[in-house]
C-alpha positions as a Python dict, from the first residue, in 0.01 Angstrom:
ca = {
    (1, 'M'): (0, 0, 0),
    (2, 'S'): (358, -121, -12),
    (3, 'K'): (604, 12, -269),
    (4, 'M'): (647, -344, -397),
    (5, 'D'): (272, -397, -451),
    (6, 'W'): (212, -146, -739),
    (7, 'K'): (-67, -264, -965),
    (8, 'D'): (-86, -188, -1332),
    (9, 'K'): (-418, -5, -1293),
    (10, 'Q'): (-281, 211, -1013),
    (11, 'L'): (31, 289, -1207),
    (12, 'E'): (-174, 389, -1511),
    (13, 'D'): (-397, 613, -1296),
    (14, 'L'): (-93, 770, -1137),
    (15, 'L'): (60, 844, -1475),
    (16, 'R'): (-257, 1015, -1595),
    (17, 'E'): (-256, 1240, -1288),
    (18, 'M'): (105, 1351, -1341),
    (19, 'P'): (159, 1691, -1505),
    (20, 'K'): (245, 1708, -1880),
    (21, 'I'): (616, 1711, -1947),
    (22, 'N'): (767, 1903, -2237),
    (23, 'D'): (1121, 1800, -2307),
    (24, 'N'): (1318, 1987, -2572),
    (25, 'Q'): (1613, 1753, -2563),
    (26, 'N'): (1719, 1553, -2862),
    (27, 'P'): (1524, 1223, -2863),
    (28, 'E'): (1825, 1021, -2978),
    (29, 'D'): (2043, 1159, -2696),
    (30, 'L'): (1774, 1077, -2440),
    (31, 'Y'): (1733, 729, -2577),
    (32, 'Q'): (2106, 659, -2553),
    (33, 'A'): (2119, 801, -2201),
    (34, 'I'): (1828, 584, -2087),
    (35, 'S'): (1973, 275, -2251),
    (36, 'L'): (2303, 335, -2075),
    (37, 'K'): (2135, 363, -1739),
    (38, 'L'): (1919, 58, -1793),
    (39, 'N'): (2224, -152, -1869),
    (40, 'K'): (2376, -80, -1528),
    (41, 'K'): (2162, -354, -1361),
    (42, 'K'): (2424, -469, -1115),
    (43, 'R'): (2436, -130, -940),
    (44, 'V'): (2066, -95, -860),
    (45, 'G'): (1827, -253, -606),
    (46, 'K'): (1541, -493, -663),
    (47, 'F'): (1281, -220, -700),
    (48, 'I'): (1473, -49, -981),
    (49, 'P'): (1344, -262, -1273),
    (50, 'A'): (984, -172, -1206),
    (51, 'L'): (1068, 194, -1149),
    (52, 'A'): (1290, 199, -1458),
    (53, 'S'): (1006, 55, -1661),
    (54, 'A'): (777, 320, -1526),
    (55, 'A'): (1031, 592, -1601),
    (56, 'A'): (1078, 458, -1952),
    (57, 'I'): (703, 468, -2005),
    (58, 'I'): (689, 822, -1867),
    (59, 'L'): (972, 938, -2087),
    (60, 'F'): (829, 768, -2394),
    (61, 'I'): (495, 933, -2335),
    (62, 'S'): (661, 1270, -2283),
    (63, 'L'): (873, 1231, -2593),
    (64, 'I'): (589, 1140, -2824),
    (65, 'P'): (492, 1511, -2881),
    (66, 'N'): (856, 1596, -2943),
    (67, 'L'): (892, 1317, -3194),
    (68, 'F'): (586, 1437, -3380),
    (69, 'Q'): (712, 1795, -3355),
    (70, 'Y'): (1050, 1687, -3488),
    (71, 'E'): (891, 1507, -3782),
    (72, 'D'): (664, 1806, -3847),
    (73, 'Q'): (960, 2042, -3831),
    (74, 'V'): (1155, 1830, -4079),
    (75, 'K'): (856, 1827, -4311),
    (76, 'Q'): (804, 2201, -4265),
    (77, 'D'): (1173, 2278, -4329),
    (78, 'S'): (1167, 2059, -4639),
    (79, 'F'): (849, 2231, -4761),
    (80, 'Q'): (993, 2578, -4695),
    (81, 'E'): (1317, 2490, -4870),
    (82, 'T'): (1122, 2360, -5170),
    (83, 'K'): (906, 2672, -5163),
    (84, 'R'): (1216, 2893, -5146),
    (85, 'E'): (1366, 2709, -5440),
    (86, 'D'): (1043, 2748, -5634),
    (87, 'M'): (1026, 3118, -5541),
    (88, 'N'): (1390, 3167, -5641),
    (89, 'T'): (1328, 2990, -5969),
    (90, 'E'): (1017, 3199, -6027),
    (91, 'E'): (1199, 3517, -5926),
    (92, 'Q'): (1487, 3435, -6159),
    (93, 'A'): (1240, 3370, -6437),
    (94, 'N'): (1063, 3698, -6363),
    (95, 'N'): (1393, 3885, -6351),
    (96, 'K'): (1497, 3729, -6679),
    (97, 'L'): (1163, 3825, -6828),
    (98, 'V'): (1204, 4181, -6699),
    (99, 'D'): (1556, 4197, -6843),
    (100, 'E'): (1436, 4062, -7175),
    (101, 'N'): (1144, 4305, -7179),
    (102, 'S'): (1377, 4595, -7091),
    (103, 'S'): (1617, 4494, -7366),
    (104, 'Q'): (1331, 4463, -7609),
    (105, 'E'): (1195, 4803, -7506),
    (106, 'Q'): (1540, 4959, -7548),
    (107, 'F'): (1573, 4793, -7888),
    (108, 'D'): (1225, 4910, -7992),
    (109, 'T'): (1305, 5262, -7874),
    (110, 'M'): (1632, 5257, -8066),
    (111, 'M'): (1455, 5137, -8380),
    (112, 'Q'): (1182, 5399, -8344),
    (113, 'T'): (1430, 5683, -8299),
    (114, 'E'): (1427, 5901, -8606),
    (115, 'P'): (1755, 5943, -8793),
    (116, 'T'): (1933, 6266, -8713),
    (117, 'R'): (2003, 6530, -8975),
    (118, 'I'): (2370, 6624, -8972),
    (119, 'S'): (2353, 6928, -9201),
    (120, 'V'): (2219, 7282, -9165),
    (121, 'Y'): (1893, 7368, -9342),
    (122, 'K'): (1730, 7696, -9437),
    (123, 'E'): (1465, 7685, -9165),
    (124, 'E'): (1737, 7676, -8899),
    (125, 'L'): (1879, 8016, -8998),
    (126, 'N'): (1596, 8214, -8835),
    (127, 'G'): (1780, 8462, -8611),
    (128, 'K'): (2106, 8267, -8651),
    (129, 'E'): (2436, 8331, -8825),
    (130, 'L'): (2611, 8044, -9001),
    (131, 'L'): (2986, 8012, -8948),
    (132, 'T'): (3183, 7741, -9125),
    (133, 'Y'): (3535, 7629, -9032),
    (134, 'G'): (3752, 7400, -9243),
    (135, 'I'): (3924, 7167, -8994),
    (136, 'P'): (4178, 6895, -9088),
    (137, 'D'): (4120, 6543, -8965),
    (138, 'R'): (4370, 6385, -8726),
    (139, 'H'): (4569, 6230, -9009),
    (140, 'G'): (4590, 6545, -9218),
    (141, 'L'): (4424, 6373, -9513),
    (142, 'N'): (4092, 6555, -9533),
    (143, 'V'): (3949, 6893, -9439),
    (144, 'V'): (3610, 6869, -9270),
    (145, 'P'): (3363, 7161, -9301),
    (146, 'I'): (3221, 7222, -8952),
    (147, 'S'): (2913, 7445, -8937),
    (148, 'I'): (2828, 7647, -8626),
    (149, 'L'): (2509, 7846, -8567),
    (150, 'V'): (2540, 8154, -8343),
    (151, 'D'): (2298, 8433, -8260),
    (152, 'K'): (2281, 8678, -8547),
    (153, 'D'): (2440, 9019, -8483),
    (154, 'D'): (2210, 9308, -8575),
    (155, 'S'): (2507, 9495, -8720),
    (156, 'N'): (2581, 9195, -8947),
    (157, 'R'): (2935, 9167, -8815),
    (158, 'W'): (2964, 8798, -8904),
    (159, 'F'): (3341, 8818, -8958),
    (160, 'E'): (3404, 8935, -8602),
    (161, 'Q'): (3194, 8643, -8482),
    (162, 'F'): (3398, 8411, -8701),
    (163, 'V'): (3722, 8531, -8541),
    (164, 'D'): (3583, 8544, -8187),
    (165, 'N'): (3459, 8183, -8200),
    (166, 'M'): (3783, 8032, -8330),
    (167, 'P'): (3924, 7975, -7976),
    (168, 'K'): (3594, 7814, -7871),
    (169, 'L'): (3616, 7532, -8123),
    (170, 'T'): (3672, 7190, -7964),
    (171, 'E'): (3833, 7016, -8259),
    (172, 'E'): (3993, 6732, -8063),
    (173, 'A'): (3668, 6651, -7884),
    (174, 'W'): (3509, 6622, -8230),
    (175, 'G'): (3777, 6377, -8340),
    (176, 'L'): (3968, 6629, -8553),
    (177, 'S'): (4304, 6811, -8537),
    (178, 'E'): (4359, 7109, -8309),
    (179, 'Y'): (4385, 7387, -8566),
    (180, 'Y'): (4222, 7709, -8448),
    (181, 'P'): (4272, 7991, -8374),
    (182, 'L'): (4499, 8048, -8672),
    (183, 'N'): (4856, 8160, -8603),
    (184, 'G'): (4803, 8510, -8732),
    (185, 'N'): (4558, 8800, -8765),
    (186, 'L'): (4249, 8812, -8983),
    (187, 'S'): (4065, 9109, -9130),
    (188, 'F'): (3774, 9160, -9370),
    (189, 'D'): (3692, 9422, -9632),
    (190, 'S'): (3316, 9405, -9690),
    (191, 'V'): (3332, 9642, -9989),
    (192, 'E'): (3589, 9438, -10179),
    (193, 'K'): (3456, 9113, -10028),
    (194, 'K'): (3807, 9020, -9930),
    (195, 'V'): (3946, 8831, -9630),
    (196, 'H'): (4309, 8902, -9546),
    (197, 'I'): (4523, 8672, -9331),
    (198, 'N'): (4854, 8800, -9195),
    (199, 'L'): (5049, 8503, -9056),
    (200, 'L'): (5306, 8530, -8779),
    (201, 'P'): (5672, 8451, -8864),
    (202, 'N'): (5674, 8129, -8663),
    (203, 'H'): (5374, 7970, -8840),
    (204, 'S'): (5414, 7616, -8975),
    (205, 'Y'): (5147, 7621, -9246),
    (206, 'G'): (5411, 7625, -9519),
    (207, 'K'): (5667, 7386, -9372),
    (208, 'D'): (5601, 7138, -9653),
    (209, 'L'): (5368, 7088, -9945),
    (210, 'T'): (5117, 6879, -9746),
    (211, 'A'): (5086, 7138, -9471),
    (212, 'E'): (5044, 7414, -9727),
    (213, 'L'): (4775, 7227, -9920),
    (214, 'I'): (4587, 7147, -9601),
    (215, 'F'): (4609, 7514, -9497),
    (216, 'Q'): (4475, 7636, -9831),
    (217, 'N'): (4195, 7379, -9828),
    (218, 'A'): (4100, 7474, -9471),
    (219, 'I'): (4077, 7844, -9561),
    (220, 'I'): (3883, 7780, -9883),
    (221, 'T'): (3643, 7549, -9700),
    (222, 'S'): (3583, 7816, -9436),
    (223, 'F'): (3471, 8084, -9684),
    (224, 'R'): (3350, 7917, -10005),
    (225, 'Q'): (2993, 7893, -9869),
    (226, 'R'): (2970, 8272, -9833),
    (227, 'D'): (2859, 8489, -10122),
    (228, 'D'): (3013, 8793, -9953),
    (229, 'V'): (3370, 8661, -9986),
    (230, 'N'): (3532, 8657, -10329),
    (231, 'T'): (3903, 8674, -10248),
    (232, 'I'): (4145, 8563, -9973),
    (233, 'T'): (4484, 8734, -9954),
    (234, 'F'): (4790, 8640, -9750),
    (235, 'S'): (5090, 8800, -9588),
    (236, 'T'): (5359, 8680, -9347),
    (237, 'D'): (5480, 8921, -9083),
    (238, 'N'): (5314, 9197, -9289),
    (239, 'K'): (5507, 9094, -9601),
    (240, 'P'): (5295, 8986, -9902),
    (241, 'G'): (5234, 8615, -9953),
    (242, 'I'): (5295, 8289, -9773),
    (243, 'V'): (5618, 8111, -9864),
    (244, 'V'): (5604, 7741, -9948),
    (245, 'G'): (5943, 7611, -10052),
    (246, 'N'): (6042, 7822, -10351),
    (247, 'N'): (5686, 7941, -10415),
    (248, 'T'): (5489, 8229, -10272),
    (249, 'I'): (5108, 8235, -10262),
    (250, 'D'): (4957, 8582, -10252),
    (251, 'Q'): (4584, 8515, -10287),
    (252, 'I'): (4307, 8268, -10363),
    (253, 'N'): (4011, 8335, -10589),
    (254, 'V'): (3716, 8191, -10398),
    (255, 'N'): (3480, 8222, -10697),
    (256, 'E'): (3701, 7987, -10894),
    (257, 'K'): (3701, 7736, -10608),
    (258, 'R'): (3321, 7745, -10592),
    (259, 'A'): (3307, 7634, -10954),
    (260, 'V'): (3502, 7317, -10865),
    (261, 'R'): (3249, 7039, -10810),
    (262, 'K'): (3332, 6764, -10566),
    (263, 'P'): (3081, 6514, -10422),
    (264, 'Y'): (3059, 6410, -10058),
    (265, 'L'): (3167, 6088, -9889),
    (266, 'L'): (3153, 5988, -9521),
    (267, 'L'): (3432, 6021, -9267),
    (268, 'Y'): (3397, 5818, -8946),
    (269, 'V'): (3615, 5932, -8658),
    (270, 'E'): (3696, 5770, -8325),
    (271, 'N'): (3434, 5786, -8047),
    (272, 'R'): (3162, 5923, -8277),
    (273, 'S'): (2875, 5711, -8406),
    (274, 'Q'): (2771, 5967, -8666),
    (275, 'P'): (2996, 6028, -8966),
    (276, 'M'): (3100, 6363, -9109),
    (277, 'L'): (3033, 6467, -9467),
    (278, 'V'): (3358, 6540, -9650),
    (279, 'Q'): (3425, 6639, -10009),
    (280, 'V'): (3653, 6413, -10209),
    (281, 'Q'): (3963, 6548, -10378),
    (282, 'E'): (3855, 6428, -10721),
    (283, 'I'): (3671, 6676, -10941),
    (284, 'V'): (3367, 6549, -11134),
    (285, 'A'): (3199, 6695, -11443),
    (286, 'T'): (2837, 6584, -11401),
    (287, 'F'): (2594, 6497, -11125),
    (288, 'D'): (2571, 6141, -11258),
    (289, 'D'): (2949, 6113, -11223),
    (290, 'A'): (2918, 6238, -10866),
    (291, 'L'): (2659, 5972, -10777),
    (292, 'T'): (2879, 5700, -10926),
    (293, 'L'): (3180, 5814, -10726),
    (294, 'M'): (2971, 5829, -10407),
    (295, 'K'): (2908, 5453, -10424),
    (296, 'D'): (3275, 5366, -10366),
    (297, 'D'): (3508, 5400, -10067),
    (298, 'E'): (3824, 5611, -10073),
    (299, 'P'): (4048, 5391, -9853),
    (300, 'K'): (4360, 5603, -9901),
    (301, 'L'): (4177, 5901, -9752),
    (302, 'G'): (3986, 5698, -9492),
    (303, 'L'): (3651, 5785, -9652),
    (304, 'T'): (3346, 5559, -9681),
    (305, 'A'): (3092, 5543, -9962),
    (306, 'S'): (2795, 5768, -9890),
    (307, 'I'): (2548, 5578, -10111),
    (308, 'P'): (2504, 5221, -9977),
    (309, 'N'): (2401, 4920, -10182),
    (310, 'E'): (2055, 4915, -10022),
    (311, 'L'): (1970, 5244, -10194),
    (312, 'V'): (1913, 5163, -10560),
    (313, 'I'): (1930, 5465, -10792),
    (314, 'E'): (1758, 5370, -11116),
    (315, 'K'): (1738, 5698, -11307),
    (316, 'V'): (1834, 6064, -11263),
    (317, 'S'): (1674, 6350, -11456),
    (318, 'I'): (1744, 6723, -11433),
    (319, 'M'): (1524, 7018, -11519),
    (320, 'K'): (1680, 7358, -11457),
    (321, 'E'): (1764, 7369, -11083),
    (322, 'H'): (1559, 7060, -10991),
    (323, 'V'): (1686, 6700, -10978),
    (324, 'T'): (1463, 6392, -10983),
    (325, 'V'): (1614, 6068, -10850),
    (326, 'E'): (1407, 5759, -10927),
    (327, 'L'): (1474, 5477, -10684),
    (328, 'G'): (1460, 5117, -10799),
    (329, 'N'): (1422, 4937, -10466),
    (330, 'P'): (1170, 4652, -10525),
    (331, 'T'): (1028, 4688, -10173),
    (332, 'E'): (1017, 4963, -9911),
    (333, 'I'): (1339, 5155, -9856),
    (334, 'P'): (1508, 5068, -9523),
    (335, 'Q'): (1462, 5346, -9269),
    (336, 'T'): (1815, 5353, -9131),
    (337, 'E'): (2064, 5625, -9045),
    (338, 'I'): (2293, 5525, -9331),
    (339, 'I'): (2006, 5591, -9572),
    (340, 'N'): (1954, 5930, -9408),
    (341, 'F'): (2326, 6009, -9447),
    (342, 'A'): (2303, 5904, -9812),
    (343, 'V'): (2017, 6146, -9875),
    (344, 'E'): (2209, 6433, -9714),
    (345, 'A'): (2522, 6350, -9914),
    (346, 'I'): (2317, 6349, -10236),
    (347, 'L'): (2151, 6681, -10145),
    (348, 'L'): (2488, 6846, -10071),
    (349, 'S'): (2643, 6705, -10388),
    (350, 'A'): (2347, 6841, -10587),
    (351, 'K'): (2412, 7180, -10426),
    (352, 'E'): (2767, 7167, -10567),
    (353, 'F'): (2617, 7174, -10916),
    (354, 'G'): (2387, 7464, -10838),
    (355, 'Y'): (2069, 7258, -10796),
    (356, 'T'): (1829, 7384, -10531),
    (357, 'T'): (1584, 7094, -10491),
    (358, 'V'): (1596, 6716, -10518),
    (359, 'E'): (1299, 6478, -10540),
    (360, 'F'): (1326, 6106, -10461),
    (361, 'K'): (1067, 5901, -10650),
    (362, 'H'): (945, 5572, -10501),
    (363, 'D'): (594, 5426, -10510),
    (364, 'K'): (626, 5196, -10208),
    (365, 'T'): (781, 5438, -9957),
    (366, 'S'): (649, 5767, -9821),
    (367, 'T'): (967, 5870, -9643),
    (368, 'I'): (1337, 5816, -9688),
    (369, 'G'): (1526, 5877, -9365),
    (370, 'Q'): (1397, 6207, -9230),
    (371, 'F'): (1288, 6324, -9572),
    (372, 'P'): (970, 6278, -9777),
    (373, 'T'): (960, 6096, -10107),
    (374, 'N'): (778, 6212, -10418),
    (375, 'Q'): (812, 6582, -10342),
    (376, 'P'): (1094, 6839, -10374),
    (377, 'I'): (1346, 6871, -10089),
    (378, 'E'): (1552, 7187, -10052),
    (379, 'V'): (1926, 7127, -10045),
    (380, 'P'): (2110, 7204, -9718),
    (381, 'I'): (2286, 7534, -9651),
    (382, 'A'): (2602, 7366, -9515),
    (383, 'P'): (2722, 7025, -9390),
    (384, 'N'): (2813, 6895, -9043),
    (385, 'K'): (2621, 7097, -8788),
    (386, 'F'): (2800, 7118, -8452),
    (387, 'V'): (2722, 7301, -8130),
    (388, 'L'): (2972, 7501, -7928),
    (389, 'N'): (2979, 7408, -7559),
}
């Protein structure tokens, strides 16, 4: 059979017998290359058209799988991209849901956290000794009573513990002024119930009237809670008294200072979420007067009202050492920390008047802060419980 006598049937049979061709080249590039070669008619012989047609058929047949594969790949890539977008959207939604759930859980945990008591109570004194230090705030406007619990000494040498722990106080970390240890020597006469403070010559406690008043208030605050201290005496470089301007102070009668009744407000200091309970400078005559004063701020001293508007005091009655406070809230009392602080401020202010228990009456609420309603609550031993590091 001559090369020029190819029949269509023979050509078709020959093509079927040829091995399968897999070409990974780009179909568009191949098409352009074939077109370019087919256009060069003047450079080929007479048998080229037939052979070119055959080659075109061969190439087209071989490229058909690649074309389908290309289309399938495009569809698959598009599907995968859509799937990735859907997965990313779903993942973002899930992450958002997780974040929202976590935030909600944190919020729920925060709301369920019980308010913290910030005073010292009788049940905490088991095996412990209470030490109180009067520490000025950073502006020198108020003296804050800071209460520390230490292991009780079997020999009842509380005064030595008081002196030994003065250098351990971290006043600045608590947001207060660096004040201890005092610039002098301290001693105690347990028989006469007298604390004596001998100041060094270079002390600055009497440099002006403000410094002297703060010093006196700090010392009184440190010992007025103790029944075993009646008097505080002073000397400077072993000479009687502390000189303030033209005046000399020799001693302080602690019993007289205990009789002075001052209610408690709140002092908020930097970097502390919880306030400190601080006595105001104003002296009040009755417990009702104290409660009225506790509803107002003292902006000049940087003090905040300790009884908020959401705690409605309707009536107060007193029988011997017991106080009954009837609350007029129309619904349940909010269980917030500020309410808890208010209760502690009221309890401490009641203690100033010699009352030992306070009962908060309210029909719709079983608890108020960390305290029960409708039953007596013992007043605290001292305010502002802190822990030495």
